[in-house]
Structures are given as structure tokens and as C-alpha cells.
C-alpha positions, 0 to 999 in steps of 0.5 A: 322226949319219950324214952321207951314204951312198954306193953304187957304180955302173958306169954313172952314166947308167943310175943317173941314169935309175933314181934321179932319179925315185925320189929325186924321189918321196921328196922328194930332189933332185939337188944335185950332178952329176959325171961320176963321181957323183950326189948327192941330198938336200934341202939337203945331200947325204944319198945318193950313187951313184958309181963307185968311187974305186979305179977297180975295178968297183962291187960290193955293197961296193966304192964303198960307205961310210957317213959319220958327221958329226963335231963338229970336226976333233979328233973326226975325228982321234980317230975315225981313231985309235980305229978303228985302235986297235980293229982297223980299217985306214987308208983315208985319214988325217985331212985336207982333201979339196978334191976334195970341198969346200974345207972337207971334213975327213975320215978313212977306215977299213975296219972288221975286216970290210972295210966302209969308214966315214968321219968328216967335218966342215966345221968349220975347227977 
């Protein structure tokens, strides 16, 4: 199951002007509003528009990642381990990401084509 999808932007205010009405039309609302990102969904964030974490300009691939929901922390760890075994590269070892949420436990990898993918759980186990 997909947890959320993110796309990059170089201008959050321009993105807000574009996405706020479109997301409202589709039944989504702004759930969190940060200087670096816009987060939309119904009850949980499903779609984000954000400036790339690495500080570079957003491009069709930079700032974009797909996040998959994992059942628990062990599944996040296994996702990371297996991805590396299958030829992926590390973009962030399994761990808590308190800058996102106090319970956000995720791992990031790039697939062999360079696409960034993540597994996340909010489970304490």
C-alpha cells in the first residue's frame, strides 16, 4: 500500500496557488503547511509538494519519491536491507525521523535507476 507521493517545487507559494484549488476540487485539503512543503489528504497526508531536501533545484526526479506503508519497524528494516541486496543504494538508514513526526520510522533507498523510494511505519514496534 502506498503511504504518500511527493513531487518537487522551486516555489512553494506558486505551487500553493496551483494545488490548493485542484486538491479542493478532488476532495483533499491542506493538512500541514510548512515553509518548505504543502501536504494534502483527507485524514492523513497522501500527496506533498516540497522543495528538495538536498537543497538542489527541483526537477522531474529531484524531490520526488514514493513512500510505501510498512506494517512495523521490522518491515522497514527488511525493506532497506533487501533493497540494498537487490542493487539499490542507501539514501537514509532505518530510523526515527523526528523532523517529520515523533513516531515516523522510515528508510530511504534509490532503485537502480535512481528513483527514491521509502518505507515508513508509525508503529512503536
